[in-house]
C-alpha positions in Angstrom: -96.6 -45.8 -5.2 -99.8 -45.1 -7.3 -102.2 -44.6 -4.6 -102.9 -41.4 -2.7 -102.5 -40.2 0.4 -105.1 -41.3 3.1 -108.1 -38.5 3.8 -107.6 -37.2 7.6 -110.7 -37.9 9.7 -110.0 -36.2 13.2 -112.6 -37.7 15.2 -112.0 -35.1 18.2 -112.9 -31.6 18.3 -110.1 -28.5 18.9 -109.9 -24.9 18.7 -106.8 -23.6 16.2 -105.6 -19.8 15.6 -104.0 -19.1 12.1 -102.9 -15.6 10.9 -103.5 -14.5 7.6 -102.7 -11.1 5.4 -104.8 -7.8 6.2 -108.2 -9.3 5.3 -108.9 -9.8 1.8 -105.8 -10.9 -0.1 -104.5 -13.9 -1.0 -103.5 -15.3 2.3 -106.6 -14.8 3.8 -108.3 -16.9 1.0 -105.6 -19.6 1.4 -106.4 -19.6 4.9 -110.4 -19.5 4.6 -109.8 -22.7 2.1 -107.8 -24.3 4.3 -109.8 -23.7 7.3 -113.1 -24.9 5.9 -111.9 -27.9 4.7 -110.2 -28.8 7.5 -113.0 -28.1 10.2 -114.9 -30.4 7.7 -112.9 -33.2 8.3 -112.4 -32.6 12.1 -114.6 -32.9 15.2 -118.4 -31.4 15.3 -116.8 -28.7 17.7 -114.1 -27.6 16.0 -113.4 -23.9 15.9 -111.0 -22.3 13.9 -110.1 -18.5 13.8 -108.0 -16.8 11.4 -106.3 -13.3 12.8 -105.4 -10.3 10.7 -102.1 -10.0 10.1 -99.4 -8.2 7.6 -97.8 -11.6 6.5 -94.2 -10.9 7.2 -91.7 -10.8 9.8 -94.8 -10.3 12.2 -96.5 -13.4 11.0 -93.3 -15.5 11.6 -92.7 -14.1 15.1 -96.4 -14.5 15.9 -96.4 -18.5 15.2 -92.9 -18.7 16.6 -93.9 -17.2 20.2 -97.1 -19.3 19.8 -99.8 -16.5 19.8 -101.4 -18.5 17.0 -100.8 -22.1 15.9 -100.4 -21.4 12.3 -99.1 -18.4 10.2 -98.5 -17.5 6.6 -95.9 -15.4 5.2 -94.3 -14.4 2.4 -92.1 -14.7 0.7 -91.2 -18.1 1.7 -87.5 -17.4 1.7 -87.4 -14.9 3.9 -88.9 -16.6 6.8 -85.6 -18.8 6.9 -83.3 -16.3 8.7 -85.7 -16.7 11.6 -84.5 -20.3 12.6 -80.9 -19.1 13.4 -81.8 -15.4 14.7 -80.2 -13.9 11.3 -81.2 -9.8 9.8 -84.2 -8.8 11.1 -84.6 -11.9 13.7 -81.0 -11.2 15.6 -81.4 -12.0 19.0 -84.5 -14.3 18.6 -84.0 -17.0 16.6 -86.9 -19.6 16.3 -85.4 -23.0 15.6 -88.9 -24.7 16.4 -90.4 -23.4 13.3 -91.6 -25.8 10.8 -93.3 -25.6 7.6 -96.9 -27.1 6.7 -96.4 -26.6 2.7 -95.9 -24.1 -0.1 -98.8 -22.0 -1.9 -96.5 -21.4 -4.8 -96.7 -17.8 -6.2 -93.7 -16.6 -8.7 -93.2 -13.3 -7.6 -90.0 -11.0 -7.8 -88.8 -7.8 -5.9 -88.2 -5.4 -9.1 -86.2 -2.2 -9.3 -87.5 0.1 -11.9 -86.8 4.2 -12.9 -88.4 6.5 -15.0 -86.6 6.8 -18.6 -86.2 10.6 -18.0 -83.6 9.8 -15.3 -81.6 8.1 -18.7 -79.9 5.3 -17.1 -80.1 1.6 -17.8 -77.6 0.2 -15.0 -77.4 0.5 -11.4 -73.7 1.6 -12.0 -75.1 4.4 -14.3 -77.8 5.5 -11.3 -74.5 5.6 -9.2 -72.8 7.5 -11.2 -75.6 10.2 -12.2 -76.8 9.9 -8.5 -80.4 11.4 -9.5 -82.8 13.0 -7.2 -85.3 10.1 -6.6 -88.9 9.9 -5.7 -88.6 6.1 -4.7 -91.9 4.1 -4.1 -91.9 1.1 -1.7 -93.6 -0.2 1.3 -92.3 0.7 4.9 -89.0 -0.2 6.3 -90.1 -0.7 10.0 -88.6 -4.2 10.6 -91.7 -6.0 9.5 -92.8 -5.6 5.9 -90.5 -7.5 3.7 -91.3 -5.7 1.2 -89.4 -2.9 2.5 -86.7 -4.9 4.3 -85.9 -6.3 1.1 -85.7 -3.3 -1.2 -83.2 -1.2 1.7 -81.0 -3.9 1.7 -80.9 -3.8 -1.9 -80.5 -0.2 -1.8 -77.8 -0.1 0.6 -75.3 -3.1 -0.6 -76.4 -1.6 -4.3 -74.6 2.0 -3.2 -78.2 4.2 -3.9 -78.8 6.7 -1.3 -81.9 8.2 -2.0 -82.0 10.8 0.7 -78.4 11.2 0.2 -78.8 12.2 -3.4 -81.7 14.5 -2.2 -84.5 12.4 -3.0 -87.1 11.1 -0.8 -89.0 7.5 0.2 -92.8 7.2 -0.9 -93.3 4.7 2.0 -96.5 2.7 2.4 -98.0 -0.7 3.4 -99.5 -2.5 0.5 -98.2 -2.4 -3.3 -101.4 -1.1 -4.6 -100.5 2.5 -3.2 -96.6 2.3 -4.2 -98.1 1.6 -8.0 -100.7 4.3 -7.7 -97.7 6.6 -6.6 -95.7 5.8 -10.1 -99.3 5.8 -12.1 -99.7 9.4 -10.6 -96.3 10.4 -11.5 -95.9 11.1 -7.7 -92.9 8.6 -7.8 -89.9 8.5 -10.5 -88.8 5.1 -9.1 -90.2 1.9 -7.5 -88.7 -1.0 -5.8 -91.9 -3.3 -5.2 -93.2 -7.2 -5.8 -96.5 -8.3 -6.9 -95.5 -8.2 -10.5 -98.2 -10.0 -11.7 -100.5 -6.7 -11.2 -101.7 -5.1 -14.1 -101.1 -1.6 -12.7 -97.0 -2.5 -13.9 -97.8 -2.9 -17.0 -99.5 0.2 -17.5 -96.4 2.1 -16.9 -93.8 -0.3 -18.3 -93.1 1.6 -21.1 -92.3 4.3 -19.5 -89.8 2.8 -17.1 -86.3 1.2 -17.4 -86.2 -2.3 -15.3 -82.7 -2.4 -13.9 -80.6 -6.2 -13.4 -79.2 -6.2 -9.6 -75.5 -6.9 -10.0 -74.4 -10.3 -9.2 -72.3 -10.0 -6.0 -75.3 -8.0 -4.5 -77.5 -10.7 -5.0 -74.7 -13.3 -3.8 -74.2 -11.2 -0.7 -78.1 -11.2 0.1 -78.2 -14.8 -0.6 -74.9 -15.6 1.8 -76.1 -13.8 4.6 -79.8 -14.2 4.5 -80.7 -17.2 2.2 -82.7 -14.5 0.2 -82.3 -16.3 -3.4 -82.6 -14.5 -6.7 -84.2 -15.3 -10.2 -85.0 -14.2 -13.5 -87.6 -11.6 -15.0 -88.2 -12.9 -18.8 -87.9 -11.0 -21.6 -90.8 -9.3 -22.3 -92.7 -9.9 -19.5 -92.7 -6.1 -18.7 -93.9 -4.4 -22.1 -91.1 -3.3 -23.7 -88.6 -4.7 -21.2 -85.6 -7.6 -21.4 -84.8 -9.8 -19.2 -83.2 -9.2 -15.8 -82.1 -10.8 -12.4 -83.3 -9.7 -9.3 -84.4 -11.1 -5.9 -86.6 -13.9 -5.6 -90.0 -13.0 -3.8 -91.9 -16.4 -4.5 -94.4 -18.4 -2.8 -97.0 -18.3 0.5 -95.5 -20.4 3.3 -97.5 -21.7 5.9 -96.0 -22.0 9.1 -96.2 -23.9 12.4 -93.9 -25.0 15.2 -92.9 -28.5 16.5 -95.7 -27.9 19.2 -98.7 -28.7 16.6 -99.8 -32.0 16.9 -99.0 -34.6 14.2 -102.5 -35.7 13.1 -103.3 -31.7 12.8 -100.1 -31.5 10.6 -100.9 -34.0 8.3 -104.7 -33.1 7.6 -103.2 -29.3 6.8 -100.6 -30.9 4.5 -103.5 -33.3 2.8 -105.5 -30.4 2.7 -103.0 -28.3 0.7 -102.4 -30.5 -1.9 -105.8 -32.4 -2.0 -108.1 -30.2 -1.8 -106.2 -27.7 -4.6 -109.1 -27.3 -6.6 -111.3 -25.2 -4.4 -108.4 -22.3 -4.4 -107.4 -23.5 -8.0 -110.7 -22.0 -9.0 -110.9 -18.8 -7.6 -107.8 -17.9 -9.7 -108.5 -19.4 -13.2 -109.9 -16.3 -15.1 -106.4 -15.2 -14.7 -103.6 -16.4 -16.9 -101.5 -18.6 -14.7 -98.2 -16.5 -15.1 -100.2 -13.1 -14.2 -101.8 -14.7 -11.1 -101.5 -14.2 -7.6 -101.1 -18.0 -7.3 -99.2 -20.0 -9.8 -101.7 -22.9 -10.8 -102.2 -25.8 -11.4 -100.9 -26.6 -7.9 -98.5 -29.5 -7.7 -98.5 -31.0 -4.2 -94.8 -32.3 -4.3 -93.8 -28.8 -5.4 -95.7 -27.4 -2.3 -93.9 -30.1 0.1 -90.4 -28.3 -1.0 -89.9 -25.5 1.7 -87.4 -23.5 3.0 -88.2 -24.0 6.6 -88.2 -27.7 7.6 -91.5 -29.7 7.5 -93.3 -30.7 10.5 -93.3 -34.4 10.9 -96.9 -34.4 10.3 -96.8 -32.6 7.1 -93.8 -34.8 5.8 -96.1 -37.7 6.4 -98.5 -36.4 3.7 -95.4 -35.6 1.1 -93.6 -39.0 1.7 -96.9 -40.6 0.7 -97.2 -38.8 -2.4 -97.2 -40.5 -5.6 -94.0 -39.5 -7.5 -96.5 -37.9 -10.1 -99.3 -36.3 -9.1 
């Protein structure tokens, strides 16, 4: 196949509700791009709202409970447990969740400790039981960073408060990185590894590889995959294994009209230049969106595709 999927033209007007992020970060930006292009191909009275969100389990629950039509969440793999009610979704499974696509974003959940603690592995950390002032996100059953961080700590045998330390908990990565840079924290577990703040303190920190049995258990129980941080990605640090924290997933349910689902997927794949040019001032490896976007890859979602979205991705040529 050499042609492109057919551009959607929705003659009817409709109202649609989306959930993005806090308001100025990447999920909201993606929602703004998609809704602009979708509205331009829909009836003249189409109205689309983008609601503020945290972009984590709250977004998954909102779309699963039909509070909104579409929601974005990150990392993509953390949403799969909602299909059959595992982890934080115990007792509230959402088997009707579907995906419209992913916006690729290469990210990791990283554990780092100050060099003054004189540890190079998690095993040494357990042996020394140092007093940690650990910066991370809130652990409230919603924030995926807090959920992932506490699961990693518990399964690794790292008892922050039991060792006399404390958590410095915030919602967003900027506050946590600020704690490290200001010296309030001597350890951190967080994501958004492309932010330049990581490089500022990396020479004074050691980045710890998560033990394989911990990674395997988290994948078996919650479908959280692991990944590698390459040698030299952080200044002065070697490569290591940790939790994958990649990709923004756009979620909906089986109830979304098929023509709208197709149109959204088409917008994601065929108007990607609109969002890519907003990030090209950054090197691709250090960008919050890993451009250039590949429509085939965008259709490889951890949650099953909506039938309308699947129709778009199946119509793609083998090379884009």
